[in-house]
C-alpha positions in Angstrom: 0.5 -13.9 5.7 -1.7 -13.6 8.8 -4.3 -11.0 9.6 -6.5 -9.9 12.6 -10.3 -9.9 12.2 -11.7 -7.6 14.9 -15.4 -6.9 15.7 -15.3 -3.7 17.7 -17.4 -2.0 20.3 -16.9 -4.6 23.1 -15.7 -3.2 26.5 -12.7 -5.1 27.8 -13.0 -6.6 31.2 -10.7 -8.7 33.3 -7.0 -9.1 34.2 -3.8 -9.3 32.1 -0.1 -9.7 32.7 2.4 -8.1 30.3 5.3 -10.0 28.8 8.9 -9.2 29.5 10.3 -6.0 28.0 11.4 -6.5 24.4 13.7 -3.5 24.5 15.4 -4.9 27.6 15.5 -8.6 26.4 17.5 -7.7 23.2 20.4 -5.8 24.8 20.5 -8.3 27.7 20.9 -11.1 25.2 23.7 -9.1 23.6 25.4 -8.6 27.0 25.5 -12.4 27.4 28.3 -12.2 24.8 30.5 -10.5 27.3 31.1 -13.7 29.3 32.0 -17.3 28.6 30.0 -18.5 31.6 26.3 -19.5 31.4 23.6 -16.8 31.9 20.0 -17.5 32.9 17.4 -15.0 31.6 13.9 -15.2 32.9 10.7 -13.7 31.6 12.0 -13.7 28.0 9.2 -12.5 25.8 8.1 -15.0 23.1 8.1 -12.5 20.2 9.4 -12.5 16.7 12.3 -10.0 17.3 13.7 -12.0 20.2 13.5 -15.2 18.2 15.3 -13.5 15.3 18.0 -12.4 17.7 18.2 -16.0 18.9 18.8 -17.2 15.4 21.5 -14.7 14.9 23.3 -15.8 18.1 23.0 -19.4 17.2 24.6 -18.7 13.8 27.5 -17.3 15.8 28.0 -20.5 17.8 26.1 -19.3 20.9 24.3 -22.1 22.7 20.8 -21.3 23.8 18.7 -23.7 25.8 15.0 -23.4 26.8 14.6 -24.2 30.5 11.0 -23.1 30.0 9.2 -21.1 27.3 10.3 -17.9 29.0 13.5 -19.0 30.7 16.7 -19.3 28.6 20.2 -20.4 29.4 22.7 -18.6 27.1 26.3 -19.8 26.7 28.6 -17.8 24.6 31.8 -19.7 25.3 32.8 -20.1 21.7 31.7 -17.3 19.3 32.4 -17.2 15.6 31.2 -13.8 14.3 32.8 -13.9 10.8 29.9 -14.6 8.5 26.6 -13.1 9.7 23.5 -13.7 7.6 22.3 -10.3 6.2 18.8 -11.7 5.9 18.7 -12.1 9.7 20.5 -8.8 10.6 18.2 -6.7 8.4 15.1 -8.0 10.2 15.9 -6.3 13.5 17.5 -3.0 14.6 19.0 -4.8 17.6 21.5 -6.7 15.5 23.8 -3.6 15.9 24.0 -4.5 19.6 26.5 -7.3 19.1 29.1 -4.7 18.0 29.9 -3.5 21.5 30.3 -6.9 23.1 32.3 -8.3 20.2 34.6 -5.2 20.3 35.1 -5.8 24.0 36.0 -9.5 23.4 38.6 -8.5 20.8 39.0 -9.8 17.2 37.0 -8.9 14.1 33.3 -8.6 13.3 31.7 -8.1 9.9 28.2 -6.9 10.5 25.6 -6.4 7.7 23.5 -3.3 8.2 20.8 -3.6 10.8 17.1 -3.4 9.9 14.0 -2.7 12.0 10.8 -0.5 11.6 10.6 1.7 8.6 9.9 5.0 10.5 12.5 7.2 8.9 16.3 7.3 8.9 17.8 5.6 11.9 21.5 6.5 11.9 24.2 4.3 13.5 26.9 7.0 13.5 26.7 7.4 17.3 27.5 3.7 17.8 30.5 3.9 15.6 31.9 7.1 17.2 31.6 5.6 20.7 33.3 2.4 19.8 36.1 4.3 17.9 36.7 6.4 21.0 37.4 3.2 23.0 39.9 2.0 20.4 37.8 0.0 17.8 38.6 0.4 14.2 35.5 0.8 12.1 35.1 0.8 8.3 32.1 0.4 6.0 31.9 -1.1 2.6 28.2 -2.2 2.4 29.1 -4.1 5.5 30.4 -2.7 8.8 33.9 -4.0 9.7 34.9 -3.8 13.3 38.4 -4.6 14.6 39.7 -4.5 18.1 42.8 -5.7 20.0 41.4 -4.7 23.4 39.7 -1.5 24.5 40.8 1.4 26.6 38.5 3.5 28.8 37.6 6.9 27.5 35.4 10.0 28.1 32.6 9.5 25.5 30.2 12.3 24.6 27.4 10.8 22.6 26.3 13.2 19.8 22.7 12.1 20.5 21.0 10.3 23.4 20.6 7.2 21.3 19.2 4.2 23.3 21.0 1.5 21.4 24.2 3.5 21.0 24.2 4.0 24.8 23.8 0.3 25.3 26.6 -0.5 22.9 28.9 1.9 24.6 28.0 0.6 28.1 28.7 -3.0 27.1 32.0 -2.1 25.5 33.2 -0.1 28.5 32.6 -2.8 31.0 35.7 -4.7 29.7 37.7 -1.7 28.6 40.9 -1.0 30.6 40.6 1.9 33.0 37.8 4.4 33.6 35.1 5.5 31.2 32.5 8.2 31.3 29.5 8.2 29.0 27.9 11.6 28.7 24.5 12.5 27.1 23.6 8.8 27.7 20.1 7.7 27.3 18.5 6.5 30.5 15.3 4.5 29.6 14.1 1.7 31.9 15.8 -0.9 29.7 19.1 0.9 29.9 18.9 0.9 33.7 18.0 -2.8 33.5 21.0 -3.5 31.3 23.3 -1.7 33.8 21.9 -3.6 36.8 22.3 -6.8 34.9 25.9 -6.1 34.0 26.7 -5.1 37.6 25.2 -8.4 38.7 27.7 -10.0 36.3 30.6 -8.2 38.0 30.7 -4.9 36.1 31.3 -1.6 37.9 28.7 0.9 36.6 27.5 3.9 38.7 25.1 6.8 38.3 22.6 4.4 36.8 19.4 6.3 35.6 21.3 9.5 34.9 22.6 10.8 31.6 26.2 10.6 32.8 27.4 7.0 33.5 30.7 6.1 35.2 32.2 2.7 34.3 35.3 1.1 35.7 36.5 -1.7 33.4 37.0 -5.2 34.8 39.0 -8.1 33.4 36.1 -10.6 33.3 32.4 -10.8 33.7 30.7 -14.0 35.2 27.4 -15.7 34.6 24.2 -14.8 36.5 20.5 -15.4 36.9 18.3 -12.4 36.0 14.6 -11.7 35.5 13.6 -9.2 32.8 11.0 -6.6 33.8 7.6 -6.1 32.4 7.2 -4.2 29.1 5.8 -0.8 30.0 4.9 -0.2 26.3 2.6 -3.2 26.5 1.2 -2.0 29.8 0.2 1.3 28.3 -1.1 -0.4 25.2 -3.6 -2.3 27.4 -4.4 0.9 29.3 -5.3 2.5 26.0 -7.3 -0.6 24.9 -9.4 -0.4 28.1 -10.0 3.3 27.7 -11.1 3.4 24.1 -13.5 0.4 24.6 -14.8 1.9 27.8 -13.7 -1.2 29.6 -12.3 -1.9 33.1 -9.1 -4.0 33.5 -6.4 -4.8 36.0 -2.8 -5.0 34.7 -0.4 -7.1 36.9 3.3 -6.4 37.3 3.0 -3.1 35.6 6.3 -1.6 36.7 4.8 1.5 38.1 8.2 3.1 39.0 8.6 3.9 35.3 5.2 5.3 34.5 5.1 8.7 36.2 5.6 10.9 33.0 3.4 8.6 30.9 0.7 8.9 33.6 1.0 12.7 33.5 0.7 12.8 29.7 -2.3 10.5 29.6 -3.8 12.5 32.3 -3.9 15.5 29.9 -6.0 13.3 27.6 -8.5 12.7 30.4 -7.2 9.2 31.3 -6.6 8.0 34.9 -5.7 4.7 36.6 -5.2 3.5 40.1 -2.0 2.1 41.4 -2.3 -1.0 43.5 1.1 -2.1 44.6 2.8 -3.0 41.3 -0.5 -3.5 39.6 -2.7 -1.0 37.7 -6.5 -0.8 37.8 -8.1 1.1 34.8 -11.6 2.0 35.8 -14.5 2.2 33.3 -15.3 5.8 34.4 -12.9 8.0 32.4 -13.1 11.8 32.0 -11.7 11.7 28.4 -11.4 15.5 28.1 -8.2 17.1 26.8 -6.7 19.6 29.2 -6.1 22.9 27.5 -2.9 24.9 28.2 -3.2 28.2 30.1 -5.7 30.6 28.5 -7.4 27.8 26.6 -4.5 27.2 24.2 -4.3 24.0 22.3 -1.9 21.7 24.2 1.1 19.9 22.7 2.3 16.4 23.4 5.9 16.0 22.3 8.3 13.1 22.6 11.6 13.6 24.4 14.4 11.4 25.7 13.6 9.6 29.0 12.3 10.5 31.5 10.0 12.5 29.2 7.3 10.9 27.1 8.7 8.1 24.9 8.3 8.1 21.1 7.1 4.4 21.1 3.9 5.4 22.9 3.0 8.3 20.5 0.8 6.1 18.3 -1.1 4.7 21.3 -1.7 8.2 22.8 -2.8 9.5 19.4 -5.6 6.9 19.2 -6.7 7.6 22.8 -6.9 11.3 21.9 -9.4 10.6 19.1 -11.8 9.4 21.8 -11.2 12.5 24.1 -13.1 15.8 23.9 -11.0 18.6 22.6 -8.0 19.4 20.4 -4.3 18.4 20.9 -1.2 18.8 18.8 1.2 15.7 18.6 4.8 16.3 17.8 7.4 13.5 17.2 10.6 15.1 16.0 12.6 11.9 16.2 11.2 9.9 13.3 9.9 11.4 10.0 7.5 8.6 9.3 5.9 8.0 12.7 2.7 9.9 11.9 2.1 8.4 8.4 -0.3 5.8 9.8 -2.8 8.5 10.7 -4.3 8.3 7.2 -5.7 4.9 8.3 -7.4 6.5 11.3 -8.8 9.2 9.1 -10.3 6.4 6.9 -12.0 5.0 10.0 -13.6 8.4 10.8 -11.0 10.3 12.9 -10.5 14.0 12.6 -6.8 14.4 12.2 -4.8 17.0 10.3 -1.3 15.8 9.3 0.6 19.1 9.4 3.9 17.6 8.3 5.8 14.3 8.8 6.4 15.2 12.4 3.2 16.8 13.6 -0.5 16.3 13.6 -3.6 17.8 15.2 -6.3 15.5 16.6 -9.8 16.7 17.3 -12.1 14.5 19.3 -14.1 12.6 20.2 -15.0 10.8 17.0 -16.5 7.3 16.5 -14.5 4.8 14.5 -16.0 2.6 11.8 -14.5 -0.8 10.8 -12.0 -0.8 8.0 -9.5 -2.9 6.2 -5.9 -1.8 7.0 -2.3 -2.9 7.0 0.1 -2.7 9.9 3.1 -0.5 8.9 5.2 -1.1 12.0 5.0 -2.5 15.6 3.7 0.6 17.4 1.4 1.9 14.7 0.1 -1.7 14.2 -0.9 -1.9 17.9 -2.5 1.5 17.6 -4.7 0.2 14.7 -5.7 -2.7 16.9 -6.9 -0.2 19.5 -8.8 1.7 16.9 -10.4 -1.5 15.6 -11.4 -2.6 19.1 -13.3 0.7 19.6 -14.8 0.8 16.1 -18.4 0.1 15.1 -18.4 -3.0 12.9 -15.6 -5.3 11.6 -12.0 -4.4 10.9 -9.3 -6.4 9.2 -5.6 -5.7 9.9 -3.1 -7.3 7.6 0.7 -7.7 8.0 0.3 -8.5 11.7 3.7 -10.1 11.7 4.9 -6.5 12.4 2.8 -6.5 15.6 4.0 -10.0 16.6 7.6 -8.6 16.5 6.9 -6.7 19.7 3.8 -8.1 21.4 3.5 -11.6 22.7 0.2 -13.4 21.8 -1.6 -10.0 22.0 -4.7 -11.5 20.3 -5.0 -14.2 22.9 -4.6 -11.7 25.7 -7.2 -9.4 24.3 -9.6 -12.3 23.7 -9.2 -13.3 27.4 -10.4 -9.7 28.2 -13.5 -10.3 26.1 -12.4 -8.8 22.7 -13.7 -10.3 19.5 -10.4 -10.8 17.7 -9.4 -13.7 15.5 -6.1 -14.5 13.8 -6.6 -15.8 10.3 -4.5 -16.6 7.2 -5.0 -14.5 4.1 
């Protein structure tokens, strides 16, 4: 097992380019199952979750060729989905995304339960209800059994705005006969990217970016050449790293069109950055004072479905808040274990009160001290890296394989910005 050894207190300085969006790459890979023609995907992030998805696909008979480290050719001409390895499917949540494409192709699929981060119960009921509405038979006996003889368009009302359930429904609808409407659809940037990708393959999807999608089924999708956009979660992670170390960095290809609400929320923590085309410049001079609500009331930062503040950035924002003057309440109602990593921040010197599994109060600013910790999941792991970068003294973060699942060579990128960070074996 590998670990990070970080000597904190060094301001970051320089330029960095984020990897492709993990949360776009995984559904785009799944969408390649909808055609028997070759698909070229560019800017594929070199991260553990994507490599795990690749192994799953190759076990199904999908041919994947590296044209470059970040450029893949995917050919799903012959797919054999009968015996999927549960050791692979349980490693990533995104394994559930093969259900929609395989239902659209017809036949049967036996899918062991998906895995992913341990941040509370993550139901798959919404996926099943959507696929059943289109004509897929679904049963469960320790393994999900999907059976389809072709799908028919339907009016689908999702019982929650689930990102992956929306993606599964979209992919299935593209080849379903007739018209489909998906209501209460999630609309995150990676869902918009999936829709644009499918349209480039010949799908007919309209109202992209809204919570009501209209899809006209087509008989066949063709191959295409598509570039995955930058990972906005990585972008904001580097913004946070610059801020907590009092550094100054430029982030290239930041995807500014998706950052408006995030910028607004971080502004309430006293953080600002400059937009320079599609780049971001994070200056060293930060106000770092929490904006109170009207009448001096303690403000609340709460996650909500897109275009509101995303749950995956809650951990990063929380660490930034420890370095800002004032008090703020964080509320993540989506996942009951998202806040549990805060005990590690308290051990480093933070003033945080965990009110319940969904809420905590942060009072700042407080200085961090180096500590030995373990990464519980991707986002909390990266938040601990930020805390360690700003801390006085040395920190050790174990179980960094969790961080590697979502961040490409983050230690090398941080080192290039001047951080003292070393990857080492236990």
